[in-house]
PyMOL Python script that loads the backbone (N, CA, C, O; Angstrom):
from pymol import cmd

cmd.read_pdbstr("""\
ATOM      1  N   MET A   1     -75.230  27.424 -92.702  1.00  0.00           N
ATOM      2  CA  MET A   1     -74.324  26.766 -91.941  1.00  0.00           C
ATOM      3  C   MET A   1     -73.076  27.584 -91.641  1.00  0.00           C
ATOM      4  O   MET A   1     -72.495  27.444 -90.565  1.00  0.00           O
ATOM      5  N   ILE A   2     -72.640  28.464 -92.601  1.00  0.00           N
ATOM      6  CA  ILE A   2     -71.556  29.327 -92.544  1.00  0.00           C
ATOM      7  C   ILE A   2     -71.798  30.348 -91.504  1.00  0.00           C
ATOM      8  O   ILE A   2     -70.859  30.708 -90.795  1.00  0.00           O
ATOM      9  N   ILE A   3     -73.030  30.864 -91.350  1.00  0.00           N
ATOM     10  CA  ILE A   3     -73.228  31.879 -90.363  1.00  0.00           C
ATOM     11  C   ILE A   3     -73.200  31.319 -88.958  1.00  0.00           C
ATOM     12  O   ILE A   3     -72.762  31.986 -88.020  1.00  0.00           O
ATOM     13  N   LYS A   4     -73.646  30.152 -88.825  1.00  0.00           N
ATOM     14  CA  LYS A   4     -73.646  29.432 -87.451  1.00  0.00           C
ATOM     15  C   LYS A   4     -72.146  29.135 -87.059  1.00  0.00           C
ATOM     16  O   LYS A   4     -71.770  29.239 -85.892  1.00  0.00           O
ATOM     17  N   GLN A   5     -71.342  28.776 -88.049  1.00  0.00           N
ATOM     18  CA  GLN A   5     -69.942  28.454 -87.733  1.00  0.00           C
ATOM     19  C   GLN A   5     -69.161  29.760 -87.375  1.00  0.00           C
ATOM     20  O   GLN A   5     -68.326  29.702 -86.473  1.00  0.00           O
ATOM     21  N   ASN A   6     -69.378  30.889 -88.008  1.00  0.00           N
ATOM     22  CA  ASN A   6     -68.868  32.171 -87.643  1.00  0.00           C
ATOM     23  C   ASN A   6     -69.291  32.544 -86.324  1.00  0.00           C
ATOM     24  O   ASN A   6     -68.498  32.968 -85.484  1.00  0.00           O
ATOM     25  N   ASN A   7     -70.565  32.391 -86.111  1.00  0.00           N
ATOM     26  CA  ASN A   7     -71.229  32.788 -84.719  1.00  0.00           C
ATOM     27  C   ASN A   7     -70.559  31.946 -83.589  1.00  0.00           C
ATOM     28  O   ASN A   7     -70.329  32.466 -82.497  1.00  0.00           O
ATOM     29  N   LYS A   8     -70.254  30.676 -83.846  1.00  0.00           N
ATOM     30  CA  LYS A   8     -69.577  29.828 -82.932  1.00  0.00           C
ATOM     31  C   LYS A   8     -68.143  30.328 -82.548  1.00  0.00           C
ATOM     32  O   LYS A   8     -67.713  30.247 -81.397  1.00  0.00           O
ATOM     33  N   TYR A   9     -67.431  30.855 -83.606  1.00  0.00           N
ATOM     34  CA  TYR A   9     -66.127  31.231 -83.458  1.00  0.00           C
ATOM     35  C   TYR A   9     -66.142  32.539 -82.655  1.00  0.00           C
ATOM     36  O   TYR A   9     -65.287  32.747 -81.795  1.00  0.00           O
ATOM     37  N   TRP A  10     -67.157  33.459 -82.947  1.00  0.00           N
ATOM     38  CA  TRP A  10     -67.246  34.710 -82.202  1.00  0.00           C
ATOM     39  C   TRP A  10     -67.574  34.500 -80.797  1.00  0.00           C
ATOM     40  O   TRP A  10     -67.027  35.207 -79.951  1.00  0.00           O
ATOM     41  N   ILE A  11     -68.497  33.505 -80.427  1.00  0.00           N
ATOM     42  CA  ILE A  11     -68.813  33.128 -79.059  1.00  0.00           C
ATOM     43  C   ILE A  11     -67.708  32.654 -78.283  1.00  0.00           C
ATOM     44  O   ILE A  11     -67.482  33.106 -77.161  1.00  0.00           O
ATOM     45  N   LEU A  12     -66.930  31.669 -78.879  1.00  0.00           N
ATOM     46  CA  LEU A  12     -65.780  31.017 -78.286  1.00  0.00           C
ATOM     47  C   LEU A  12     -64.617  32.070 -78.007  1.00  0.00           C
ATOM     48  O   LEU A  12     -63.980  32.071 -76.954  1.00  0.00           O
ATOM     49  N   SER A  13     -64.412  32.922 -79.001  1.00  0.00           N
ATOM     50  CA  SER A  13     -63.435  33.973 -78.879  1.00  0.00           C
ATOM     51  C   SER A  13     -63.821  34.927 -77.653  1.00  0.00           C
ATOM     52  O   SER A  13     -62.967  35.179 -76.803  1.00  0.00           O
ATOM     53  N   ILE A  14     -64.926  35.380 -77.580  1.00  0.00           N
ATOM     54  CA  ILE A  14     -65.481  36.181 -76.508  1.00  0.00           C
ATOM     55  C   ILE A  14     -65.295  35.505 -75.058  1.00  0.00           C
ATOM     56  O   ILE A  14     -64.825  36.106 -74.092  1.00  0.00           O
ATOM     57  N   ILE A  15     -65.729  34.179 -75.048  1.00  0.00           N
ATOM     58  CA  ILE A  15     -65.531  33.487 -73.844  1.00  0.00           C
ATOM     59  C   ILE A  15     -64.154  33.378 -73.324  1.00  0.00           C
ATOM     60  O   ILE A  15     -63.908  33.566 -72.132  1.00  0.00           O
ATOM     61  N   PHE A  16     -63.239  33.072 -74.208  1.00  0.00           N
ATOM     62  CA  PHE A  16     -61.787  33.014 -73.909  1.00  0.00           C
ATOM     63  C   PHE A  16     -61.230  34.476 -73.507  1.00  0.00           C
ATOM     64  O   PHE A  16     -60.383  34.642 -72.629  1.00  0.00           O
ATOM     65  N   LEU A  17     -61.758  35.408 -74.189  1.00  0.00           N
ATOM     66  CA  LEU A  17     -61.365  36.895 -73.945  1.00  0.00           C
ATOM     67  C   LEU A  17     -61.761  37.252 -72.471  1.00  0.00           C
ATOM     68  O   LEU A  17     -60.971  37.770 -71.683  1.00  0.00           O
ATOM     69  N   PHE A  18     -63.098  36.918 -72.163  1.00  0.00           N
ATOM     70  CA  PHE A  18     -63.604  37.247 -70.852  1.00  0.00           C
ATOM     71  C   PHE A  18     -62.769  36.480 -69.740  1.00  0.00           C
ATOM     72  O   PHE A  18     -62.464  37.007 -68.670  1.00  0.00           O
ATOM     73  N   ALA A  19     -62.444  35.233 -70.083  1.00  0.00           N
ATOM     74  CA  ALA A  19     -61.655  34.393 -68.993  1.00  0.00           C
ATOM     75  C   ALA A  19     -60.340  35.087 -68.851  1.00  0.00           C
ATOM     76  O   ALA A  19     -59.925  35.332 -67.718  1.00  0.00           O
ATOM     77  N   SER A  20     -59.598  35.449 -69.987  1.00  0.00           N
ATOM     78  CA  SER A  20     -58.410  36.114 -69.883  1.00  0.00           C
ATOM     79  C   SER A  20     -58.428  37.465 -69.139  1.00  0.00           C
ATOM     80  O   SER A  20     -57.561  37.763 -68.318  1.00  0.00           O
ATOM     81  N   CYS A  21     -59.365  38.194 -69.438  1.00  0.00           N
ATOM     82  CA  CYS A  21     -59.618  39.511 -68.708  1.00  0.00           C
ATOM     83  C   CYS A  21     -59.793  39.364 -67.271  1.00  0.00           C
ATOM     84  O   CYS A  21     -59.415  40.274 -66.533  1.00  0.00           O
ATOM     85  N   LEU A  22     -60.410  38.146 -66.725  1.00  0.00           N
ATOM     86  CA  LEU A  22     -60.702  37.902 -65.403  1.00  0.00           C
ATOM     87  C   LEU A  22     -59.241  37.745 -64.774  1.00  0.00           C
ATOM     88  O   LEU A  22     -58.945  38.305 -63.718  1.00  0.00           O
ATOM     89  N   PHE A  23     -58.420  37.008 -65.434  1.00  0.00           N
ATOM     90  CA  PHE A  23     -57.120  36.684 -64.908  1.00  0.00           C
ATOM     91  C   PHE A  23     -56.188  37.882 -64.887  1.00  0.00           C
ATOM     92  O   PHE A  23     -55.458  38.119 -63.924  1.00  0.00           O
ATOM     93  N   SER A  24     -56.239  38.655 -66.023  1.00  0.00           N
ATOM     94  CA  SER A  24     -55.542  39.864 -66.014  1.00  0.00           C
ATOM     95  C   SER A  24     -55.900  40.922 -65.092  1.00  0.00           C
ATOM     96  O   SER A  24     -55.072  41.759 -64.734  1.00  0.00           O
ATOM     97  N   SER A  25     -57.292  40.919 -64.633  1.00  0.00           N
ATOM     98  CA  SER A  25     -57.655  41.866 -63.601  1.00  0.00           C
ATOM     99  C   SER A  25     -56.800  41.722 -62.287  1.00  0.00           C
ATOM    100  O   SER A  25     -56.579  42.690 -61.559  1.00  0.00           O
ATOM    101  N   SER A  26     -56.332  40.452 -62.028  1.00  0.00           N
ATOM    102  CA  SER A  26     -55.597  40.328 -60.869  1.00  0.00           C
ATOM    103  C   SER A  26     -54.213  40.860 -60.920  1.00  0.00           C
ATOM    104  O   SER A  26     -53.548  40.935 -59.887  1.00  0.00           O
ATOM    105  N   TYR A  27     -53.706  41.265 -62.175  1.00  0.00           N
ATOM    106  CA  TYR A  27     -52.519  41.984 -62.252  1.00  0.00           C
ATOM    107  C   TYR A  27     -52.470  43.311 -61.477  1.00  0.00           C
ATOM    108  O   TYR A  27     -51.465  43.720 -60.895  1.00  0.00           O
ATOM    109  N   PHE A  28     -53.749  43.992 -61.530  1.00  0.00           N
ATOM    110  CA  PHE A  28     -53.775  45.324 -60.917  1.00  0.00           C
ATOM    111  C   PHE A  28     -54.325  45.329 -59.593  1.00  0.00           C
ATOM    112  O   PHE A  28     -54.253  46.379 -58.953  1.00  0.00           O
ATOM    113  N   SER A  29     -54.874  44.302 -59.072  1.00  0.00           N
ATOM    114  CA  SER A  29     -55.445  44.242 -57.760  1.00  0.00           C
ATOM    115  C   SER A  29     -54.516  43.796 -56.778  1.00  0.00           C
ATOM    116  O   SER A  29     -54.204  44.618 -55.916  1.00  0.00           O
ATOM    117  N   SER A  30     -53.971  42.567 -56.731  1.00  0.00           N
ATOM    118  CA  SER A  30     -53.269  42.018 -55.723  1.00  0.00           C
ATOM    119  C   SER A  30     -51.999  41.222 -56.263  1.00  0.00           C
ATOM    120  O   SER A  30     -51.466  40.324 -55.612  1.00  0.00           O
ATOM    121  N   TYR A  31     -51.568  41.643 -57.522  1.00  0.00           N
ATOM    122  CA  TYR A  31     -50.560  40.728 -58.057  1.00  0.00           C
ATOM    123  C   TYR A  31     -49.250  40.615 -57.299  1.00  0.00           C
ATOM    124  O   TYR A  31     -48.680  39.530 -57.186  1.00  0.00           O
ATOM    125  N   ARG A  32     -48.801  41.680 -56.807  1.00  0.00           N
ATOM    126  CA  ARG A  32     -47.443  41.849 -56.152  1.00  0.00           C
ATOM    127  C   ARG A  32     -47.493  41.199 -54.769  1.00  0.00           C
ATOM    128  O   ARG A  32     -46.448  40.866 -54.209  1.00  0.00           O
ATOM    129  N   THR A  33     -48.698  41.012 -54.208  1.00  0.00           N
ATOM    130  CA  THR A  33     -48.765  40.430 -52.836  1.00  0.00           C
ATOM    131  C   THR A  33     -48.881  38.816 -52.896  1.00  0.00           C
ATOM    132  O   THR A  33     -48.766  38.102 -51.900  1.00  0.00           O
ATOM    133  N   LEU A  34     -49.114  38.364 -54.156  1.00  0.00           N
ATOM    134  CA  LEU A  34     -49.153  36.829 -54.271  1.00  0.00           C
ATOM    135  C   LEU A  34     -47.719  36.270 -54.359  1.00  0.00           C
ATOM    136  O   LEU A  34     -46.795  36.970 -54.774  1.00  0.00           O
ATOM    137  N   PRO A  35     -47.553  35.013 -53.965  1.00  0.00           N
ATOM    138  CA  PRO A  35     -46.390  34.236 -54.055  1.00  0.00           C
ATOM    139  C   PRO A  35     -46.011  34.121 -55.504  1.00  0.00           C
ATOM    140  O   PRO A  35     -46.849  34.223 -56.399  1.00  0.00           O
ATOM    141  N   LEU A  36     -44.680  33.898 -55.729  1.00  0.00           N
ATOM    142  CA  LEU A  36     -44.331  33.969 -57.185  1.00  0.00           C
ATOM    143  C   LEU A  36     -44.837  32.920 -58.074  1.00  0.00           C
ATOM    144  O   LEU A  36     -44.928  33.093 -59.289  1.00  0.00           O
ATOM    145  N   VAL A  37     -45.194  31.752 -57.435  1.00  0.00           N
ATOM    146  CA  VAL A  37     -45.746  30.587 -58.097  1.00  0.00           C
ATOM    147  C   VAL A  37     -47.161  31.037 -58.719  1.00  0.00           C
ATOM    148  O   VAL A  37     -47.491  30.802 -59.881  1.00  0.00           O
ATOM    149  N   TYR A  38     -47.869  31.650 -57.866  1.00  0.00           N
ATOM    150  CA  TYR A  38     -49.249  32.145 -58.340  1.00  0.00           C
ATOM    151  C   TYR A  38     -49.139  33.147 -59.408  1.00  0.00           C
ATOM    152  O   TYR A  38     -49.880  33.138 -60.391  1.00  0.00           O
ATOM    153  N   GLN A  39     -48.206  34.016 -59.211  1.00  0.00           N
ATOM    154  CA  GLN A  39     -47.924  35.039 -60.345  1.00  0.00           C
ATOM    155  C   GLN A  39     -47.760  34.306 -61.692  1.00  0.00           C
ATOM    156  O   GLN A  39     -48.446  34.610 -62.668  1.00  0.00           O
ATOM    157  N   GLY A  40     -46.928  33.435 -61.713  1.00  0.00           N
ATOM    158  CA  GLY A  40     -46.563  32.669 -62.858  1.00  0.00           C
ATOM    159  C   GLY A  40     -47.802  31.992 -63.466  1.00  0.00           C
ATOM    160  O   GLY A  40     -48.048  32.007 -64.672  1.00  0.00           O
ATOM    161  N   ILE A  41     -48.583  31.380 -62.506  1.00  0.00           N
ATOM    162  CA  ILE A  41     -49.894  30.763 -63.139  1.00  0.00           C
ATOM    163  C   ILE A  41     -50.811  31.835 -63.667  1.00  0.00           C
ATOM    164  O   ILE A  41     -51.455  31.614 -64.692  1.00  0.00           O
ATOM    165  N   ILE A  42     -50.906  32.942 -63.053  1.00  0.00           N
ATOM    166  CA  ILE A  42     -51.694  33.995 -63.609  1.00  0.00           C
ATOM    167  C   ILE A  42     -51.298  34.325 -65.011  1.00  0.00           C
ATOM    168  O   ILE A  42     -52.131  34.389 -65.914  1.00  0.00           O
ATOM    169  N   VAL A  43     -50.039  34.531 -65.186  1.00  0.00           N
ATOM    170  CA  VAL A  43     -49.442  35.182 -66.422  1.00  0.00           C
ATOM    171  C   VAL A  43     -49.559  34.024 -67.517  1.00  0.00           C
ATOM    172  O   VAL A  43     -49.947  34.295 -68.653  1.00  0.00           O
ATOM    173  N   ILE A  44     -49.247  32.858 -67.179  1.00  0.00           N
ATOM    174  CA  ILE A  44     -49.309  31.751 -68.176  1.00  0.00           C
ATOM    175  C   ILE A  44     -50.857  31.530 -68.499  1.00  0.00           C
ATOM    176  O   ILE A  44     -51.205  31.394 -69.672  1.00  0.00           O
ATOM    177  N   SER A  45     -51.664  31.499 -67.594  1.00  0.00           N
ATOM    178  CA  SER A  45     -53.100  31.384 -67.990  1.00  0.00           C
ATOM    179  C   SER A  45     -53.585  32.453 -68.846  1.00  0.00           C
ATOM    180  O   SER A  45     -54.340  32.173 -69.777  1.00  0.00           O
ATOM    181  N   CYS A  46     -53.208  33.712 -68.611  1.00  0.00           N
ATOM    182  CA  CYS A  46     -53.538  34.849 -69.419  1.00  0.00           C
ATOM    183  C   CYS A  46     -53.060  34.591 -70.958  1.00  0.00           C
ATOM    184  O   CYS A  46     -53.752  34.823 -71.949  1.00  0.00           O
ATOM    185  N   TRP A  47     -51.852  34.112 -70.957  1.00  0.00           N
ATOM    186  CA  TRP A  47     -51.214  33.870 -72.391  1.00  0.00           C
ATOM    187  C   TRP A  47     -52.000  32.802 -73.124  1.00  0.00           C
ATOM    188  O   TRP A  47     -52.349  32.935 -74.297  1.00  0.00           O
ATOM    189  N   LEU A  48     -52.251  31.785 -72.416  1.00  0.00           N
ATOM    190  CA  LEU A  48     -52.934  30.578 -73.029  1.00  0.00           C
ATOM    191  C   LEU A  48     -54.389  30.933 -73.365  1.00  0.00           C
ATOM    192  O   LEU A  48     -54.827  30.611 -74.469  1.00  0.00           O
ATOM    193  N   LEU A  49     -55.134  31.553 -72.513  1.00  0.00           N
ATOM    194  CA  LEU A  49     -56.502  31.992 -72.811  1.00  0.00           C
ATOM    195  C   LEU A  49     -56.545  33.031 -74.016  1.00  0.00           C
ATOM    196  O   LEU A  49     -57.353  32.920 -74.937  1.00  0.00           O
ATOM    197  N   SER A  50     -55.642  34.008 -73.931  1.00  0.00           N
ATOM    198  CA  SER A  50     -55.591  34.990 -75.062  1.00  0.00           C
ATOM    199  C   SER A  50     -55.169  34.440 -76.325  1.00  0.00           C
ATOM    200  O   SER A  50     -55.628  34.880 -77.380  1.00  0.00           O
ATOM    201  N   GLY A  51     -54.284  33.461 -76.286  1.00  0.00           N
ATOM    202  CA  GLY A  51     -53.923  32.708 -77.529  1.00  0.00           C
ATOM    203  C   GLY A  51     -55.167  32.057 -78.155  1.00  0.00           C
ATOM    204  O   GLY A  51     -55.472  32.198 -79.339  1.00  0.00           O
ATOM    205  N   CYS A  52     -55.851  31.341 -77.271  1.00  0.00           N
ATOM    206  CA  CYS A  52     -57.188  30.569 -77.783  1.00  0.00           C
ATOM    207  C   CYS A  52     -58.131  31.580 -78.279  1.00  0.00           C
ATOM    208  O   CYS A  52     -58.815  31.310 -79.266  1.00  0.00           O
ATOM    209  N   SER A  53     -58.242  32.799 -77.651  1.00  0.00           N
ATOM    210  CA  SER A  53     -59.193  33.809 -78.140  1.00  0.00           C
ATOM    211  C   SER A  53     -58.777  34.352 -79.439  1.00  0.00           C
ATOM    212  O   SER A  53     -59.599  34.591 -80.323  1.00  0.00           O
ATOM    213  N   LEU A  54     -57.396  34.570 -79.584  1.00  0.00           N
ATOM    214  CA  LEU A  54     -56.989  35.045 -80.848  1.00  0.00           C
ATOM    215  C   LEU A  54     -57.156  33.962 -81.947  1.00  0.00           C
ATOM    216  O   LEU A  54     -57.527  34.303 -83.070  1.00  0.00           O
ATOM    217  N   PHE A  55     -56.899  32.707 -81.662  1.00  0.00           N
ATOM    218  CA  PHE A  55     -57.185  31.694 -82.644  1.00  0.00           C
ATOM    219  C   PHE A  55     -58.586  31.699 -83.232  1.00  0.00           C
ATOM    220  O   PHE A  55     -58.828  31.658 -84.438  1.00  0.00           O
ATOM    221  N   PHE A  56     -59.514  31.754 -82.224  1.00  0.00           N
ATOM    222  CA  PHE A  56     -60.912  31.772 -82.626  1.00  0.00           C
ATOM    223  C   PHE A  56     -61.471  33.094 -83.261  1.00  0.00           C
ATOM    224  O   PHE A  56     -62.562  33.154 -83.828  1.00  0.00           O
ATOM    225  N   SER A  57     -60.616  34.138 -83.106  1.00  0.00           N
ATOM    226  CA  SER A  57     -61.008  35.499 -83.583  1.00  0.00           C
ATOM    227  C   SER A  57     -60.752  35.513 -85.023  1.00  0.00           C
ATOM    228  O   SER A  57     -61.231  36.452 -85.660  1.00  0.00           O
ATOM    229  N   THR A  58     -60.048  34.588 -85.658  1.00  0.00           N
ATOM    230  CA  THR A  58     -59.773  34.651 -87.045  1.00  0.00           C
ATOM    231  C   THR A  58     -61.136  34.305 -87.830  1.00  0.00           C
ATOM    232  O   THR A  58     -61.278  34.645 -89.004  1.00  0.00           O
ATOM    233  N   GLY A  59     -62.083  33.644 -87.151  1.00  0.00           N
ATOM    234  CA  GLY A  59     -63.373  33.433 -87.815  1.00  0.00           C
ATOM    235  C   GLY A  59     -64.352  34.465 -87.661  1.00  0.00           C
ATOM    236  O   GLY A  59     -65.480  34.331 -88.137  1.00  0.00           O
ATOM    237  N   ILE A  60     -63.987  35.521 -87.007  1.00  0.00           N
ATOM    238  CA  ILE A  60     -64.907  36.681 -87.071  1.00  0.00           C
ATOM    239  C   ILE A  60     -64.800  37.404 -88.337  1.00  0.00           C
ATOM    240  O   ILE A  60     -63.702  37.706 -88.804  1.00  0.00           O
ATOM    241  N   ASN A  61     -65.963  37.703 -88.935  1.00  0.00           N
ATOM    242  CA  ASN A  61     -66.026  38.438 -90.188  1.00  0.00           C
ATOM    243  C   ASN A  61     -65.943  39.946 -90.047  1.00  0.00           C
ATOM    244  O   ASN A  61     -65.352  40.640 -90.873  1.00  0.00           O
ATOM    245  N   ASN A  62     -66.544  40.422 -88.995  1.00  0.00           N
ATOM    246  CA  ASN A  62     -66.698  41.851 -88.750  1.00  0.00           C
ATOM    247  C   ASN A  62     -65.355  42.470 -88.287  1.00  0.00           C
ATOM    248  O   ASN A  62     -64.870  42.095 -87.220  1.00  0.00           O
ATOM    249  N   LYS A  63     -64.768  43.354 -89.008  1.00  0.00           N
ATOM    250  CA  LYS A  63     -63.426  43.818 -88.773  1.00  0.00           C
ATOM    251  C   LYS A  63     -63.406  44.621 -87.516  1.00  0.00           C
ATOM    252  O   LYS A  63     -62.456  44.534 -86.737  1.00  0.00           O
ATOM    253  N   PHE A  64     -64.462  45.429 -87.289  1.00  0.00           N
ATOM    254  CA  PHE A  64     -64.374  46.216 -86.031  1.00  0.00           C
ATOM    255  C   PHE A  64     -64.295  45.437 -84.747  1.00  0.00           C
ATOM    256  O   PHE A  64     -63.532  45.732 -83.828  1.00  0.00           O
ATOM    257  N   ILE A  65     -65.181  44.366 -84.743  1.00  0.00           N
ATOM    258  CA  ILE A  65     -65.303  43.504 -83.584  1.00  0.00           C
ATOM    259  C   ILE A  65     -63.906  42.752 -83.496  1.00  0.00           C
ATOM    260  O   ILE A  65     -63.390  42.582 -82.392  1.00  0.00           O
ATOM    261  N   LYS A  66     -63.304  42.311 -84.636  1.00  0.00           N
ATOM    262  CA  LYS A  66     -62.091  41.604 -84.664  1.00  0.00           C
ATOM    263  C   LYS A  66     -60.972  42.560 -83.988  1.00  0.00           C
ATOM    264  O   LYS A  66     -60.222  42.111 -83.121  1.00  0.00           O
ATOM    265  N   CYS A  67     -60.908  43.762 -84.384  1.00  0.00           N
ATOM    266  CA  CYS A  67     -59.933  44.767 -83.830  1.00  0.00           C
ATOM    267  C   CYS A  67     -60.066  45.015 -82.339  1.00  0.00           C
ATOM    268  O   CYS A  67     -59.086  45.267 -81.638  1.00  0.00           O
ATOM    269  N   ILE A  68     -61.268  44.940 -81.887  1.00  0.00           N
ATOM    270  CA  ILE A  68     -61.558  45.093 -80.510  1.00  0.00           C
ATOM    271  C   ILE A  68     -61.131  43.884 -79.732  1.00  0.00           C
ATOM    272  O   ILE A  68     -60.599  44.022 -78.631  1.00  0.00           O
ATOM    273  N   VAL A  69     -61.338  42.739 -80.247  1.00  0.00           N
ATOM    274  CA  VAL A  69     -60.865  41.480 -79.569  1.00  0.00           C
ATOM    275  C   VAL A  69     -59.337  41.362 -79.581  1.00  0.00           C
ATOM    276  O   VAL A  69     -58.712  40.952 -78.603  1.00  0.00           O
ATOM    277  N   VAL A  70     -58.726  41.761 -80.804  1.00  0.00           N
ATOM    278  CA  VAL A  70     -57.327  41.594 -80.802  1.00  0.00           C
ATOM    279  C   VAL A  70     -56.696  42.553 -79.863  1.00  0.00           C
ATOM    280  O   VAL A  70     -55.752  42.185 -79.164  1.00  0.00           O
ATOM    281  N   GLY A  71     -57.192  43.844 -79.803  1.00  0.00           N
ATOM    282  CA  GLY A  71     -56.669  44.823 -78.845  1.00  0.00           C
ATOM    283  C   GLY A  71     -56.770  44.458 -77.444  1.00  0.00           C
ATOM    284  O   GLY A  71     -55.828  44.629 -76.671  1.00  0.00           O
ATOM    285  N   ALA A  72     -57.916  43.945 -77.082  1.00  0.00           N
ATOM    286  CA  ALA A  72     -58.091  43.545 -75.757  1.00  0.00           C
ATOM    287  C   ALA A  72     -57.140  42.280 -75.399  1.00  0.00           C
ATOM    288  O   ALA A  72     -56.610  42.182 -74.292  1.00  0.00           O
ATOM    289  N   ASN A  73     -56.979  41.382 -76.363  1.00  0.00           N
ATOM    290  CA  ASN A  73     -56.082  40.271 -76.032  1.00  0.00           C
ATOM    291  C   ASN A  73     -54.619  40.702 -75.973  1.00  0.00           C
ATOM    292  O   ASN A  73     -53.834  40.071 -75.266  1.00  0.00           O
ATOM    293  N   ILE A  74     -54.235  41.732 -76.675  1.00  0.00           N
ATOM    294  CA  ILE A  74     -52.840  42.221 -76.611  1.00  0.00           C
ATOM    295  C   ILE A  74     -52.653  42.846 -75.290  1.00  0.00           C
ATOM    296  O   ILE A  74     -51.583  42.704 -74.699  1.00  0.00           O
ATOM    297  N   PHE A  75     -53.647  43.547 -74.773  1.00  0.00           N
ATOM    298  CA  PHE A  75     -53.598  44.194 -73.397  1.00  0.00           C
ATOM    299  C   PHE A  75     -53.556  43.116 -72.376  1.00  0.00           C
ATOM    300  O   PHE A  75     -52.791  43.251 -71.421  1.00  0.00           O
ATOM    301  N   CYS A  76     -54.364  41.972 -72.491  1.00  0.00           N
ATOM    302  CA  CYS A  76     -54.197  40.909 -71.493  1.00  0.00           C
ATOM    303  C   CYS A  76     -52.942  40.270 -71.500  1.00  0.00           C
ATOM    304  O   CYS A  76     -52.416  39.941 -70.437  1.00  0.00           O
ATOM    305  N   ILE A  77     -52.333  40.031 -72.741  1.00  0.00           N
ATOM    306  CA  ILE A  77     -51.094  39.398 -72.874  1.00  0.00           C
ATOM    307  C   ILE A  77     -49.870  40.136 -72.268  1.00  0.00           C
ATOM    308  O   ILE A  77     -49.028  39.602 -71.546  1.00  0.00           O
ATOM    309  N   TYR A  78     -49.883  41.509 -72.680  1.00  0.00           N
ATOM    310  CA  TYR A  78     -48.812  42.361 -72.212  1.00  0.00           C
ATOM    311  C   TYR A  78     -49.154  43.249 -71.087  1.00  0.00           C
ATOM    312  O   TYR A  78     -48.432  44.207 -70.809  1.00  0.00           O
ATOM    313  N   GLY A  79     -50.321  42.946 -70.372  1.00  0.00           N
ATOM    314  CA  GLY A  79     -50.754  43.809 -69.247  1.00  0.00           C
ATOM    315  C   GLY A  79     -49.799  43.797 -68.107  1.00  0.00           C
ATOM    316  O   GLY A  79     -49.704  44.781 -67.373  1.00  0.00           O
ATOM    317  N   TRP A  80     -49.057  42.678 -67.921  1.00  0.00           N
ATOM    318  CA  TRP A  80     -48.207  42.577 -66.775  1.00  0.00           C
ATOM    319  C   TRP A  80     -46.988  43.438 -66.987  1.00  0.00           C
ATOM    320  O   TRP A  80     -46.231  43.610 -66.032  1.00  0.00           O
ATOM    321  N   TRP A  81     -46.739  43.975 -68.110  1.00  0.00           N
ATOM    322  CA  TRP A  81     -45.553  44.978 -68.397  1.00  0.00           C
ATOM    323  C   TRP A  81     -45.885  46.225 -67.672  1.00  0.00           C
ATOM    324  O   TRP A  81     -44.977  46.973 -67.307  1.00  0.00           O
ATOM    325  N   PHE A  82     -47.196  46.509 -67.427  1.00  0.00           N
ATOM    326  CA  PHE A  82     -47.603  47.834 -66.880  1.00  0.00           C
ATOM    327  C   PHE A  82     -47.393  47.945 -65.413  1.00  0.00           C
ATOM    328  O   PHE A  82     -47.486  49.015 -64.813  1.00  0.00           O
ATOM    329  N   ILE A  83     -47.106  46.811 -64.854  1.00  0.00           N
ATOM    330  CA  ILE A  83     -46.905  46.761 -63.363  1.00  0.00           C
ATOM    331  C   ILE A  83     -45.458  47.174 -63.014  1.00  0.00           C
ATOM    332  O   ILE A  83     -45.198  47.814 -61.996  1.00  0.00           O
ATOM    333  N   PHE A  84     -44.551  46.785 -63.888  1.00  0.00           N
ATOM    334  CA  PHE A  84     -43.155  47.011 -63.612  1.00  0.00           C
ATOM    335  C   PHE A  84     -42.685  48.289 -64.077  1.00  0.00           C
ATOM    336  O   PHE A  84     -41.509  48.613 -63.907  1.00  0.00           O
TER     337      PHE A  84
END
""", "prot")
cmd.dss("prot")
cmd.show_as("cartoon", "prot")
cmd.util.cbc("prot")
cmd.orient("prot")
């Protein structure tokens, strides 16, 4: 039961990370051409999805995978800084 629970956390963390990476990819493609409202929606959704991914990453036992997930989430959260 514990293995299934940790596997569920790992899967949820990766799903939220993937969704956050999809939103953060728009930072670098067409972020500046979008209206300000859409830019805010993209940034806030990246923050929320990365926060959910970080919450579920606490259930991952493998430290290497956890470091990769946390690093990718930090890039997704602070990725908009690289634009300015």
